[in-house]
PyMOL Python script that loads the backbone (N, CA, C, O; Angstrom):
from pymol import cmd

cmd.read_pdbstr("""\
ATOM      1  N   MET A   1       0.857  -1.179   0.000  1.00  0.00           N
ATOM      2  CA  MET A   1       0.000   0.000   0.000  1.00  0.00           C
ATOM      3  C   MET A   1       0.891   1.226   0.000  1.00  0.00           C
ATOM      4  O   MET A   1       1.853   1.306   0.763  1.00  0.00           O
ATOM      5  N   LYS A   2       0.571   2.170  -0.849  1.00  0.00           N
ATOM      6  CA  LYS A   2       1.305   3.420  -0.961  1.00  0.00           C
ATOM      7  C   LYS A   2       0.412   4.534  -0.405  1.00  0.00           C
ATOM      8  O   LYS A   2      -0.798   4.537  -0.627  1.00  0.00           O
ATOM      9  N   VAL A   3       1.012   5.464   0.306  1.00  0.00           N
ATOM     10  CA  VAL A   3       0.280   6.578   0.908  1.00  0.00           C
ATOM     11  C   VAL A   3       0.666   7.851   0.163  1.00  0.00           C
ATOM     12  O   VAL A   3       1.849   8.099  -0.074  1.00  0.00           O
ATOM     13  N   GLU A   4      -0.307   8.643  -0.200  1.00  0.00           N
ATOM     14  CA  GLU A   4      -0.053   9.904  -0.910  1.00  0.00           C
ATOM     15  C   GLU A   4       0.096  11.052   0.084  1.00  0.00           C
ATOM     16  O   GLU A   4      -0.285  10.940   1.249  1.00  0.00           O
ATOM     17  N   ARG A   5       0.657  12.154  -0.400  1.00  0.00           N
ATOM     18  CA  ARG A   5       0.746  13.387   0.391  1.00  0.00           C
ATOM     19  C   ARG A   5       0.243  14.533  -0.454  1.00  0.00           C
ATOM     20  O   ARG A   5       0.430  14.550  -1.671  1.00  0.00           O
ATOM     21  N   ASP A   6      -0.404  15.503   0.199  1.00  0.00           N
ATOM     22  CA  ASP A   6      -0.891  16.670  -0.538  1.00  0.00           C
ATOM     23  C   ASP A   6       0.193  17.726  -0.615  1.00  0.00           C
ATOM     24  O   ASP A   6       1.305  17.522  -0.129  1.00  0.00           O
ATOM     25  N   ALA A   7      -0.132  18.862  -1.229  1.00  0.00           N
ATOM     26  CA  ALA A   7       0.841  19.938  -1.428  1.00  0.00           C
ATOM     27  C   ALA A   7       1.378  20.478  -0.105  1.00  0.00           C
ATOM     28  O   ALA A   7       2.503  20.974  -0.054  1.00  0.00           O
ATOM     29  N   ALA A   8       0.584  20.389   0.969  1.00  0.00           N
ATOM     30  CA  ALA A   8       1.009  20.877   2.287  1.00  0.00           C
ATOM     31  C   ALA A   8       1.831  19.830   3.037  1.00  0.00           C
ATOM     32  O   ALA A   8       2.357  20.105   4.116  1.00  0.00           O
ATOM     33  N   GLY A   9       1.941  18.621   2.460  1.00  0.00           N
ATOM     34  CA  GLY A   9       2.700  17.563   3.117  1.00  0.00           C
ATOM     35  C   GLY A   9       1.870  16.654   4.000  1.00  0.00           C
ATOM     36  O   GLY A   9       2.405  15.737   4.624  1.00  0.00           O
ATOM     37  N   ASP A  10       0.565  16.896   4.059  1.00  0.00           N
ATOM     38  CA  ASP A  10      -0.315  16.043   4.859  1.00  0.00           C
ATOM     39  C   ASP A  10      -0.528  14.702   4.160  1.00  0.00           C
ATOM     40  O   ASP A  10      -0.569  14.635   2.932  1.00  0.00           O
ATOM     41  N   PHE A  11      -0.661  13.643   4.947  1.00  0.00           N
ATOM     42  CA  PHE A  11      -0.904  12.319   4.392  1.00  0.00           C
ATOM     43  C   PHE A  11      -2.352  12.202   3.935  1.00  0.00           C
ATOM     44  O   PHE A  11      -3.263  12.715   4.585  1.00  0.00           O
ATOM     45  N   LEU A  12      -2.553  11.528   2.819  1.00  0.00           N
ATOM     46  CA  LEU A  12      -3.886  11.280   2.279  1.00  0.00           C
ATOM     47  C   LEU A  12      -4.066   9.774   2.174  1.00  0.00           C
ATOM     48  O   LEU A  12      -3.276   9.090   1.524  1.00  0.00           O
ATOM     49  N   LEU A  13      -5.093   9.268   2.808  1.00  0.00           N
ATOM     50  CA  LEU A  13      -5.390   7.842   2.767  1.00  0.00           C
ATOM     51  C   LEU A  13      -6.636   7.615   1.928  1.00  0.00           C
ATOM     52  O   LEU A  13      -7.606   8.364   2.043  1.00  0.00           O
ATOM     53  N   ASP A  14      -6.620   6.603   1.097  1.00  0.00           N
ATOM     54  CA  ASP A  14      -7.761   6.255   0.271  1.00  0.00           C
ATOM     55  C   ASP A  14      -8.911   5.862   1.199  1.00  0.00           C
ATOM     56  O   ASP A  14      -8.778   4.901   1.957  1.00  0.00           O
ATOM     57  N   PRO A  15     -10.040   6.584   1.159  1.00  0.00           N
ATOM     58  CA  PRO A  15     -11.138   6.286   2.080  1.00  0.00           C
ATOM     59  C   PRO A  15     -11.684   4.867   1.930  1.00  0.00           C
ATOM     60  O   PRO A  15     -12.094   4.261   2.919  1.00  0.00           O
ATOM     61  N   ALA A  16     -11.697   4.336   0.723  1.00  0.00           N
ATOM     62  CA  ALA A  16     -12.207   2.974   0.532  1.00  0.00           C
ATOM     63  C   ALA A  16     -11.286   1.955   1.197  1.00  0.00           C
ATOM     64  O   ALA A  16     -11.761   1.019   1.840  1.00  0.00           O
ATOM     65  N   LEU A  17      -9.974   2.129   1.048  1.00  0.00           N
ATOM     66  CA  LEU A  17      -9.021   1.215   1.680  1.00  0.00           C
ATOM     67  C   LEU A  17      -9.061   1.343   3.199  1.00  0.00           C
ATOM     68  O   LEU A  17      -9.006   0.347   3.920  1.00  0.00           O
ATOM     69  N   LEU A  18      -9.159   2.589   3.677  1.00  0.00           N
ATOM     70  CA  LEU A  18      -9.206   2.798   5.123  1.00  0.00           C
ATOM     71  C   LEU A  18     -10.507   2.237   5.706  1.00  0.00           C
ATOM     72  O   LEU A  18     -10.500   1.614   6.767  1.00  0.00           O
ATOM     73  N   ALA A  19     -11.606   2.461   5.016  1.00  0.00           N
ATOM     74  CA  ALA A  19     -12.894   1.926   5.480  1.00  0.00           C
ATOM     75  C   ALA A  19     -12.821   0.405   5.598  1.00  0.00           C
ATOM     76  O   ALA A  19     -13.349  -0.179   6.544  1.00  0.00           O
ATOM     77  N   GLU A  20     -12.168  -0.223   4.638  1.00  0.00           N
ATOM     78  CA  GLU A  20     -12.015  -1.681   4.658  1.00  0.00           C
ATOM     79  C   GLU A  20     -11.266  -2.139   5.917  1.00  0.00           C
ATOM     80  O   GLU A  20     -11.595  -3.181   6.483  1.00  0.00           O
ATOM     81  N   LYS A  21     -10.284  -1.382   6.348  1.00  0.00           N
ATOM     82  CA  LYS A  21      -9.526  -1.725   7.552  1.00  0.00           C
ATOM     83  C   LYS A  21     -10.442  -1.778   8.771  1.00  0.00           C
ATOM     84  O   LYS A  21     -10.243  -2.593   9.672  1.00  0.00           O
ATOM     85  N   PHE A  22     -11.444  -0.903   8.793  1.00  0.00           N
ATOM     86  CA  PHE A  22     -12.366  -0.819   9.926  1.00  0.00           C
ATOM     87  C   PHE A  22     -13.665  -1.600   9.688  1.00  0.00           C
ATOM     88  O   PHE A  22     -14.614  -1.483  10.463  1.00  0.00           O
ATOM     89  N   ALA A  23     -13.700  -2.394   8.616  1.00  0.00           N
ATOM     90  CA  ALA A  23     -14.883  -3.192   8.258  1.00  0.00           C
ATOM     91  C   ALA A  23     -16.122  -2.305   8.081  1.00  0.00           C
ATOM     92  O   ALA A  23     -17.219  -2.646   8.523  1.00  0.00           O
ATOM     93  N   LEU A  24     -15.916  -1.160   7.423  1.00  0.00           N
ATOM     94  CA  LEU A  24     -16.999  -0.219   7.136  1.00  0.00           C
ATOM     95  C   LEU A  24     -17.059  -0.009   5.629  1.00  0.00           C
ATOM     96  O   LEU A  24     -16.117  -0.345   4.912  1.00  0.00           O
ATOM     97  N   ASP A  25     -18.172   0.547   5.150  1.00  0.00           N
ATOM     98  CA  ASP A  25     -18.160   0.991   3.763  1.00  0.00           C
ATOM     99  C   ASP A  25     -17.666   2.435   3.752  1.00  0.00           C
ATOM    100  O   ASP A  25     -17.693   3.116   4.777  1.00  0.00           O
ATOM    101  N   ALA A  26     -17.217   2.894   2.591  1.00  0.00           N
ATOM    102  CA  ALA A  26     -16.591   4.220   2.491  1.00  0.00           C
ATOM    103  C   ALA A  26     -17.526   5.335   2.946  1.00  0.00           C
ATOM    104  O   ALA A  26     -17.079   6.290   3.581  1.00  0.00           O
ATOM    105  N   GLU A  27     -18.821   5.229   2.632  1.00  0.00           N
ATOM    106  CA  GLU A  27     -19.771   6.278   3.029  1.00  0.00           C
ATOM    107  C   GLU A  27     -19.927   6.334   4.547  1.00  0.00           C
ATOM    108  O   GLU A  27     -20.023   7.422   5.116  1.00  0.00           O
ATOM    109  N   ASP A  28     -19.954   5.191   5.202  1.00  0.00           N
ATOM    110  CA  ASP A  28     -20.046   5.177   6.665  1.00  0.00           C
ATOM    111  C   ASP A  28     -18.806   5.803   7.287  1.00  0.00           C
ATOM    112  O   ASP A  28     -18.905   6.532   8.274  1.00  0.00           O
ATOM    113  N   LEU A  29     -17.643   5.523   6.718  1.00  0.00           N
ATOM    114  CA  LEU A  29     -16.414   6.145   7.227  1.00  0.00           C
ATOM    115  C   LEU A  29     -16.480   7.661   7.046  1.00  0.00           C
ATOM    116  O   LEU A  29     -16.133   8.410   7.959  1.00  0.00           O
ATOM    117  N   ARG A  30     -16.920   8.111   5.883  1.00  0.00           N
ATOM    118  CA  ARG A  30     -17.039   9.563   5.647  1.00  0.00           C
ATOM    119  C   ARG A  30     -18.005  10.209   6.653  1.00  0.00           C
ATOM    120  O   ARG A  30     -17.745  11.296   7.168  1.00  0.00           O
ATOM    121  N   ARG A  31     -19.115   9.525   6.921  1.00  0.00           N
ATOM    122  CA  ARG A  31     -20.092  10.043   7.902  1.00  0.00           C
ATOM    123  C   ARG A  31     -19.450  10.164   9.270  1.00  0.00           C
ATOM    124  O   ARG A  31     -19.632  11.169   9.957  1.00  0.00           O
ATOM    125  N   ARG A  32     -18.702   9.150   9.670  1.00  0.00           N
ATOM    126  CA  ARG A  32     -18.032   9.193  10.971  1.00  0.00           C
ATOM    127  C   ARG A  32     -16.968  10.291  11.012  1.00  0.00           C
ATOM    128  O   ARG A  32     -16.769  10.926  12.048  1.00  0.00           O
ATOM    129  N   LEU A  33     -16.292  10.513   9.894  1.00  0.00           N
ATOM    130  CA  LEU A  33     -15.320  11.612   9.827  1.00  0.00           C
ATOM    131  C   LEU A  33     -16.021  12.953  10.035  1.00  0.00           C
ATOM    132  O   LEU A  33     -15.552  13.789  10.808  1.00  0.00           O
ATOM    133  N   ARG A  34     -17.138  13.156   9.346  1.00  0.00           N
ATOM    134  CA  ARG A  34     -17.891  14.417   9.481  1.00  0.00           C
ATOM    135  C   ARG A  34     -18.357  14.642  10.917  1.00  0.00           C
ATOM    136  O   ARG A  34     -18.418  15.779  11.385  1.00  0.00           O
ATOM    137  N   LEU A  35     -18.685  13.552  11.612  1.00  0.00           N
ATOM    138  CA  LEU A  35     -19.153  13.655  12.998  1.00  0.00           C
ATOM    139  C   LEU A  35     -18.008  13.771  14.005  1.00  0.00           C
ATOM    140  O   LEU A  35     -18.248  13.914  15.204  1.00  0.00           O
ATOM    141  N   GLY A  36     -16.775  13.709  13.524  1.00  0.00           N
ATOM    142  CA  GLY A  36     -15.627  13.813  14.419  1.00  0.00           C
ATOM    143  C   GLY A  36     -15.346  12.530  15.189  1.00  0.00           C
ATOM    144  O   GLY A  36     -14.698  12.565  16.236  1.00  0.00           O
ATOM    145  N   LEU A  37     -15.826  11.401  14.682  1.00  0.00           N
ATOM    146  CA  LEU A  37     -15.661  10.130  15.378  1.00  0.00           C
ATOM    147  C   LEU A  37     -14.399   9.378  14.946  1.00  0.00           C
ATOM    148  O   LEU A  37     -14.102   8.298  15.455  1.00  0.00           O
ATOM    149  N   VAL A  38     -13.672   9.962  14.010  1.00  0.00           N
ATOM    150  CA  VAL A  38     -12.421   9.367  13.538  1.00  0.00           C
ATOM    151  C   VAL A  38     -11.304  10.364  13.830  1.00  0.00           C
ATOM    152  O   VAL A  38     -11.396  11.538  13.473  1.00  0.00           O
ATOM    153  N   THR A  39     -10.251   9.883  14.482  1.00  0.00           N
ATOM    154  CA  THR A  39      -9.115  10.748  14.786  1.00  0.00           C
ATOM    155  C   THR A  39      -7.856  10.150  14.171  1.00  0.00           C
ATOM    156  O   THR A  39      -7.787   8.950  13.904  1.00  0.00           O
ATOM    157  N   SER A  40      -6.867  11.005  13.953  1.00  0.00           N
ATOM    158  CA  SER A  40      -5.612  10.524  13.381  1.00  0.00           C
ATOM    159  C   SER A  40      -4.435  11.276  13.981  1.00  0.00           C
ATOM    160  O   SER A  40      -4.563  12.381  14.506  1.00  0.00           O
ATOM    161  N   LYS A  41      -3.286  10.625  13.878  1.00  0.00           N
ATOM    162  CA  LYS A  41      -2.057  11.220  14.405  1.00  0.00           C
ATOM    163  C   LYS A  41      -0.899  10.734  13.547  1.00  0.00           C
ATOM    164  O   LYS A  41      -0.905   9.600  13.068  1.00  0.00           O
ATOM    165  N   VAL A  42       0.107  11.605  13.353  1.00  0.00           N
ATOM    166  CA  VAL A  42       1.321  11.252  12.624  1.00  0.00           C
ATOM    167  C   VAL A  42       2.498  11.516  13.542  1.00  0.00           C
ATOM    168  O   VAL A  42       2.607  12.589  14.134  1.00  0.00           O
ATOM    169  N   GLU A  43       3.378  10.533  13.659  1.00  0.00           N
ATOM    170  CA  GLU A  43       4.576  10.668  14.474  1.00  0.00           C
ATOM    171  C   GLU A  43       5.801  10.421  13.606  1.00  0.00           C
ATOM    172  O   GLU A  43       5.841   9.463  12.835  1.00  0.00           O
ATOM    173  N   ALA A  44       6.799  11.290  13.734  1.00  0.00           N
ATOM    174  CA  ALA A  44       8.036  11.149  12.966  1.00  0.00           C
ATOM    175  C   ALA A  44       8.999  10.228  13.688  1.00  0.00           C
ATOM    176  O   ALA A  44       9.163  10.302  14.906  1.00  0.00           O
ATOM    177  N   GLY A  45       9.637   9.352  12.909  1.00  0.00           N
ATOM    178  CA  GLY A  45      10.610   8.431  13.480  1.00  0.00           C
ATOM    179  C   GLY A  45      11.893   9.157  13.868  1.00  0.00           C
ATOM    180  O   GLY A  45      12.269  10.161  13.263  1.00  0.00           O
ATOM    181  N   MET A  46      12.551   8.626  14.885  1.00  0.00           N
ATOM    182  CA  MET A  46      13.815   9.197  15.353  1.00  0.00           C
ATOM    183  C   MET A  46      14.834   8.069  15.467  1.00  0.00           C
ATOM    184  O   MET A  46      14.468   6.897  15.554  1.00  0.00           O
ATOM    185  N   GLY A  47      16.104   8.428  15.466  1.00  0.00           N
ATOM    186  CA  GLY A  47      17.152   7.427  15.617  1.00  0.00           C
ATOM    187  C   GLY A  47      17.126   6.432  14.472  1.00  0.00           C
ATOM    188  O   GLY A  47      17.199   6.820  13.306  1.00  0.00           O
ATOM    189  N   ASP A  48      17.023   5.146  14.799  1.00  0.00           N
ATOM    190  CA  ASP A  48      16.993   4.094  13.782  1.00  0.00           C
ATOM    191  C   ASP A  48      15.779   4.200  12.859  1.00  0.00           C
ATOM    192  O   ASP A  48      15.788   3.649  11.758  1.00  0.00           O
ATOM    193  N   ASP A  49      14.743   4.899  13.299  1.00  0.00           N
ATOM    194  CA  ASP A  49      13.522   5.058  12.498  1.00  0.00           C
ATOM    195  C   ASP A  49      13.474   6.378  11.741  1.00  0.00           C
ATOM    196  O   ASP A  49      12.430   6.736  11.196  1.00  0.00           O
ATOM    197  N   GLU A  50      14.578   7.100  11.698  1.00  0.00           N
ATOM    198  CA  GLU A  50      14.656   8.364  10.964  1.00  0.00           C
ATOM    199  C   GLU A  50      14.200   8.142   9.519  1.00  0.00           C
ATOM    200  O   GLU A  50      14.620   7.182   8.873  1.00  0.00           O
ATOM    201  N   GLY A  51      13.343   9.030   9.016  1.00  0.00           N
ATOM    202  CA  GLY A  51      12.829   8.907   7.659  1.00  0.00           C
ATOM    203  C   GLY A  51      11.523   8.127   7.572  1.00  0.00           C
ATOM    204  O   GLY A  51      10.888   8.082   6.518  1.00  0.00           O
ATOM    205  N   ARG A  52      11.133   7.522   8.669  1.00  0.00           N
ATOM    206  CA  ARG A  52       9.854   6.803   8.718  1.00  0.00           C
ATOM    207  C   ARG A  52       8.852   7.609   9.537  1.00  0.00           C
ATOM    208  O   ARG A  52       9.223   8.464  10.340  1.00  0.00           O
ATOM    209  N   GLN A  53       7.590   7.318   9.317  1.00  0.00           N
ATOM    210  CA  GLN A  53       6.543   7.959  10.099  1.00  0.00           C
ATOM    211  C   GLN A  53       5.499   6.918  10.462  1.00  0.00           C
ATOM    212  O   GLN A  53       5.224   5.989   9.703  1.00  0.00           O
ATOM    213  N   ARG A  54       4.924   7.099  11.645  1.00  0.00           N
ATOM    214  CA  ARG A  54       3.859   6.202  12.075  1.00  0.00           C
ATOM    215  C   ARG A  54       2.538   6.950  11.975  1.00  0.00           C
ATOM    216  O   ARG A  54       2.374   8.029  12.545  1.00  0.00           O
ATOM    217  N   LEU A  55       1.606   6.364  11.245  1.00  0.00           N
ATOM    218  CA  LEU A  55       0.265   6.921  11.091  1.00  0.00           C
ATOM    219  C   LEU A  55      -0.672   6.113  11.975  1.00  0.00           C
ATOM    220  O   LEU A  55      -0.650   4.882  11.949  1.00  0.00           O
ATOM    221  N   THR A  56      -1.486   6.798  12.750  1.00  0.00           N
ATOM    222  CA  THR A  56      -2.458   6.137  13.613  1.00  0.00           C
ATOM    223  C   THR A  56      -3.830   6.728  13.324  1.00  0.00           C
ATOM    224  O   THR A  56      -4.011   7.946  13.344  1.00  0.00           O
ATOM    225  N   VAL A  57      -4.795   5.850  13.055  1.00  0.00           N
ATOM    226  CA  VAL A  57      -6.175   6.275  12.825  1.00  0.00           C
ATOM    227  C   VAL A  57      -7.047   5.491  13.796  1.00  0.00           C
ATOM    228  O   VAL A  57      -6.964   4.266  13.874  1.00  0.00           O
ATOM    229  N   ARG A  58      -7.888   6.216  14.539  1.00  0.00           N
ATOM    230  CA  ARG A  58      -8.770   5.573  15.510  1.00  0.00           C
ATOM    231  C   ARG A  58     -10.222   5.855  15.139  1.00  0.00           C
ATOM    232  O   ARG A  58     -10.603   6.984  14.830  1.00  0.00           O
ATOM    233  N   CYS A  59     -11.014   4.789  15.179  1.00  0.00           N
ATOM    234  CA  CYS A  59     -12.444   4.879  14.902  1.00  0.00           C
ATOM    235  C   CYS A  59     -13.136   3.985  15.915  1.00  0.00           C
ATOM    236  O   CYS A  59     -13.035   2.760  15.839  1.00  0.00           O
ATOM    237  N   GLY A  60     -13.839   4.591  16.862  1.00  0.00           N
ATOM    238  CA  GLY A  60     -14.461   3.817  17.932  1.00  0.00           C
ATOM    239  C   GLY A  60     -13.401   3.116  18.763  1.00  0.00           C
ATOM    240  O   GLY A  60     -12.432   3.740  19.197  1.00  0.00           O
ATOM    241  N   ASN A  61     -13.579   1.832  18.983  1.00  0.00           N
ATOM    242  CA  ASN A  61     -12.626   1.083  19.799  1.00  0.00           C
ATOM    243  C   ASN A  61     -11.521   0.447  18.952  1.00  0.00           C
ATOM    244  O   ASN A  61     -10.696  -0.300  19.476  1.00  0.00           O
ATOM    245  N   LEU A  62     -11.499   0.736  17.653  1.00  0.00           N
ATOM    246  CA  LEU A  62     -10.482   0.165  16.774  1.00  0.00           C
ATOM    247  C   LEU A  62      -9.427   1.210  16.411  1.00  0.00           C
ATOM    248  O   LEU A  62      -9.730   2.387  16.219  1.00  0.00           O
ATOM    249  N   MET A  63      -8.184   0.745  16.322  1.00  0.00           N
ATOM    250  CA  MET A  63      -7.082   1.631  15.968  1.00  0.00           C
ATOM    251  C   MET A  63      -6.193   0.941  14.940  1.00  0.00           C
ATOM    252  O   MET A  63      -5.710  -0.169  15.165  1.00  0.00           O
ATOM    253  N   TRP A  64      -5.984   1.614  13.806  1.00  0.00           N
ATOM    254  CA  TRP A  64      -5.088   1.126  12.759  1.00  0.00           C
ATOM    255  C   TRP A  64      -3.808   1.931  12.831  1.00  0.00           C
ATOM    256  O   TRP A  64      -3.835   3.162  12.838  1.00  0.00           O
ATOM    257  N   ARG A  65      -2.678   1.225  12.886  1.00  0.00           N
ATOM    258  CA  ARG A  65      -1.369   1.891  12.891  1.00  0.00           C
ATOM    259  C   ARG A  65      -0.548   1.350  11.739  1.00  0.00           C
ATOM    260  O   ARG A  65      -0.550   0.150  11.466  1.00  0.00           O
ATOM    261  N   ALA A  66       0.156   2.253  11.065  1.00  0.00           N
ATOM    262  CA  ALA A  66       1.018   1.862   9.957  1.00  0.00           C
ATOM    263  C   ALA A  66       2.316   2.645  10.034  1.00  0.00           C
ATOM    264  O   ALA A  66       2.324   3.820  10.401  1.00  0.00           O
ATOM    265  N   VAL A  67       3.402   1.990   9.688  1.00  0.00           N
ATOM    266  CA  VAL A  67       4.698   2.650   9.563  1.00  0.00           C
ATOM    267  C   VAL A  67       4.951   2.840   8.072  1.00  0.00           C
ATOM    268  O   VAL A  67       4.858   1.897   7.286  1.00  0.00           O
ATOM    269  N   VAL A  68       5.272   4.077   7.700  1.00  0.00           N
ATOM    270  CA  VAL A  68       5.475   4.457   6.307  1.00  0.00           C
ATOM    271  C   VAL A  68       6.930   4.866   6.140  1.00  0.00           C
ATOM    272  O   VAL A  68       7.456   5.638   6.942  1.00  0.00           O
ATOM    273  N   ASP A  69       7.588   4.349   5.092  1.00  0.00           N
ATOM    274  CA  ASP A  69       8.990   4.716   4.864  1.00  0.00           C
ATOM    275  C   ASP A  69       9.078   5.993   4.034  1.00  0.00           C
ATOM    276  O   ASP A  69       8.057   6.594   3.700  1.00  0.00           O
ATOM    277  N   ALA A  70      10.290   6.400   3.707  1.00  0.00           N
ATOM    278  CA  ALA A  70      10.515   7.661   2.999  1.00  0.00           C
ATOM    279  C   ALA A  70       9.873   7.688   1.619  1.00  0.00           C
ATOM    280  O   ALA A  70       9.568   8.764   1.104  1.00  0.00           O
ATOM    281  N   SER A  71       9.659   6.510   1.003  1.00  0.00           N
ATOM    282  CA  SER A  71       9.011   6.456  -0.313  1.00  0.00           C
ATOM    283  C   SER A  71       7.485   6.395  -0.192  1.00  0.00           C
ATOM    284  O   SER A  71       6.789   6.211  -1.190  1.00  0.00           O
ATOM    285  N   ARG A  72       6.966   6.551   1.034  1.00  0.00           N
ATOM    286  CA  ARG A  72       5.535   6.551   1.356  1.00  0.00           C
ATOM    287  C   ARG A  72       4.888   5.178   1.199  1.00  0.00           C
ATOM    288  O   ARG A  72       3.684   5.068   0.966  1.00  0.00           O
ATOM    289  N   THR A  73       5.697   4.144   1.329  1.00  0.00           N
ATOM    290  CA  THR A  73       5.196   2.779   1.271  1.00  0.00           C
ATOM    291  C   THR A  73       4.960   2.280   2.694  1.00  0.00           C
ATOM    292  O   THR A  73       5.807   2.470   3.567  1.00  0.00           O
ATOM    293  N   VAL A  74       3.821   1.648   2.927  1.00  0.00           N
ATOM    294  CA  VAL A  74       3.541   1.067   4.240  1.00  0.00           C
ATOM    295  C   VAL A  74       4.431  -0.165   4.401  1.00  0.00           C
ATOM    296  O   VAL A  74       4.335  -1.121   3.631  1.00  0.00           O
ATOM    297  N   VAL A  75       5.298  -0.126   5.414  1.00  0.00           N
ATOM    298  CA  VAL A  75       6.212  -1.252   5.642  1.00  0.00           C
ATOM    299  C   VAL A  75       5.714  -2.178   6.743  1.00  0.00           C
ATOM    300  O   VAL A  75       6.148  -3.326   6.827  1.00  0.00           O
ATOM    301  N   SER A  76       4.815  -1.697   7.581  1.00  0.00           N
ATOM    302  CA  SER A  76       4.168  -2.547   8.580  1.00  0.00           C
ATOM    303  C   SER A  76       2.864  -1.888   8.988  1.00  0.00           C
ATOM    304  O   SER A  76       2.715  -0.667   8.928  1.00  0.00           O
ATOM    305  N   GLU A  77       1.921  -2.726   9.407  1.00  0.00           N
ATOM    306  CA  GLU A  77       0.646  -2.193   9.885  1.00  0.00           C
ATOM    307  C   GLU A  77       0.029  -3.182  10.853  1.00  0.00           C
ATOM    308  O   GLU A  77       0.328  -4.376  10.841  1.00  0.00           O
ATOM    309  N   GLU A  78      -0.846  -2.639  11.696  1.00  0.00           N
ATOM    310  CA  GLU A  78      -1.562  -3.480  12.645  1.00  0.00           C
ATOM    311  C   GLU A  78      -2.906  -2.843  12.952  1.00  0.00           C
ATOM    312  O   GLU A  78      -3.075  -1.627  12.859  1.00  0.00           O
ATOM    313  N   MET A  79      -3.852  -3.686  13.317  1.00  0.00           N
ATOM    314  CA  MET A  79      -5.172  -3.242  13.751  1.00  0.00           C
ATOM    315  C   MET A  79      -5.333  -3.697  15.187  1.00  0.00           C
ATOM    316  O   MET A  79      -5.144  -4.873  15.498  1.00  0.00           O
ATOM    317  N   LEU A  80      -5.679  -2.777  16.054  1.00  0.00           N
ATOM    318  CA  LEU A  80      -5.852  -3.084  17.468  1.00  0.00           C
ATOM    319  C   LEU A  80      -7.288  -2.828  17.884  1.00  0.00           C
ATOM    320  O   LEU A  80      -7.890  -1.825  17.501  1.00  0.00           O
ATOM    321  N   ASP A  81      -7.826  -3.742  18.670  1.00  0.00           N
ATOM    322  CA  ASP A  81      -9.133  -3.554  19.298  1.00  0.00           C
ATOM    323  C   ASP A  81      -8.830  -3.076  20.715  1.00  0.00           C
ATOM    324  O   ASP A  81      -8.381  -3.857  21.554  1.00  0.00           O
ATOM    325  N   LEU A  82      -9.070  -1.813  20.977  1.00  0.00           N
ATOM    326  CA  LEU A  82      -8.686  -1.217  22.261  1.00  0.00           C
ATOM    327  C   LEU A  82      -9.453  -1.816  23.430  1.00  0.00           C
ATOM    328  O   LEU A  82      -8.985  -1.761  24.568  1.00  0.00           O
ATOM    329  N   ASP A  83     -10.628  -2.389  23.167  1.00  0.00           N
ATOM    330  CA  ASP A  83     -11.378  -3.046  24.238  1.00  0.00           C
ATOM    331  C   ASP A  83     -10.698  -4.337  24.694  1.00  0.00           C
ATOM    332  O   ASP A  83     -10.909  -4.803  25.814  1.00  0.00           O
ATOM    333  N   GLN A  84      -9.879  -4.904  23.807  1.00  0.00           N
ATOM    334  CA  GLN A  84      -9.219  -6.177  24.116  1.00  0.00           C
ATOM    335  C   GLN A  84      -7.869  -5.997  24.822  1.00  0.00           C
ATOM    336  O   GLN A  84      -7.316  -6.956  25.361  1.00  0.00           O
ATOM    337  N   LEU A  85      -7.347  -4.778  24.816  1.00  0.00           N
ATOM    338  CA  LEU A  85      -6.047  -4.529  25.449  1.00  0.00           C
ATOM    339  C   LEU A  85      -6.210  -4.450  26.959  1.00  0.00           C
ATOM    340  O   LEU A  85      -7.132  -3.807  27.461  1.00  0.00           O
ATOM    341  N   GLU A  86      -5.330  -5.092  27.661  1.00  0.00           N
ATOM    342  CA  GLU A  86      -5.347  -5.037  29.123  1.00  0.00           C
ATOM    343  C   GLU A  86      -4.379  -3.968  29.587  1.00  0.00           C
ATOM    344  O   GLU A  86      -3.277  -3.833  29.055  1.00  0.00           O
ATOM    345  N   VAL A  87      -4.796  -3.225  30.564  1.00  0.00           N
ATOM    346  CA  VAL A  87      -3.932  -2.198  31.133  1.00  0.00           C
ATOM    347  C   VAL A  87      -3.068  -2.857  32.201  1.00  0.00           C
ATOM    348  O   VAL A  87      -3.575  -3.509  33.114  1.00  0.00           O
ATOM    349  N   GLY A  88      -1.743  -2.675  32.070  1.00  0.00           N
ATOM    350  CA  GLY A  88      -0.828  -3.249  33.061  1.00  0.00           C
ATOM    351  C   GLY A  88      -0.937  -2.550  34.391  1.00  0.00           C
ATOM    352  O   GLY A  88      -1.284  -1.371  34.452  1.00  0.00           O
ATOM    353  N   SER A  89      -0.645  -3.266  35.456  1.00  0.00           N
ATOM    354  CA  SER A  89      -0.737  -2.664  36.794  1.00  0.00           C
ATOM    355  C   SER A  89       0.607  -2.221  37.278  1.00  0.00           C
ATOM    356  O   SER A  89       0.722  -1.693  38.384  1.00  0.00           O
TER     357      SER A  89
END
""", "prot")
cmd.dss("prot")
cmd.show_as("cartoon", "prot")
cmd.util.cbc("prot")
cmd.orient("prot")
């Protein structure tokens, strides 16, 4: 999977592909975006991860994370169900 960037440098994700990650149709994902129910974050890699970025998208209790290299190719990704994660004591 390749990730695009706009003129401002922001990441652009294909809504159909992203919706598929969350087991939604593209229109439902767009509706949730309009309602502010989808959040995202970009983190820049440091040290050994210099040149990579981690993209995180959260929708409800699900979170998709992907590491993107300098050529904007997803080199790893994971889907987490936050309800299933146990908090350590």
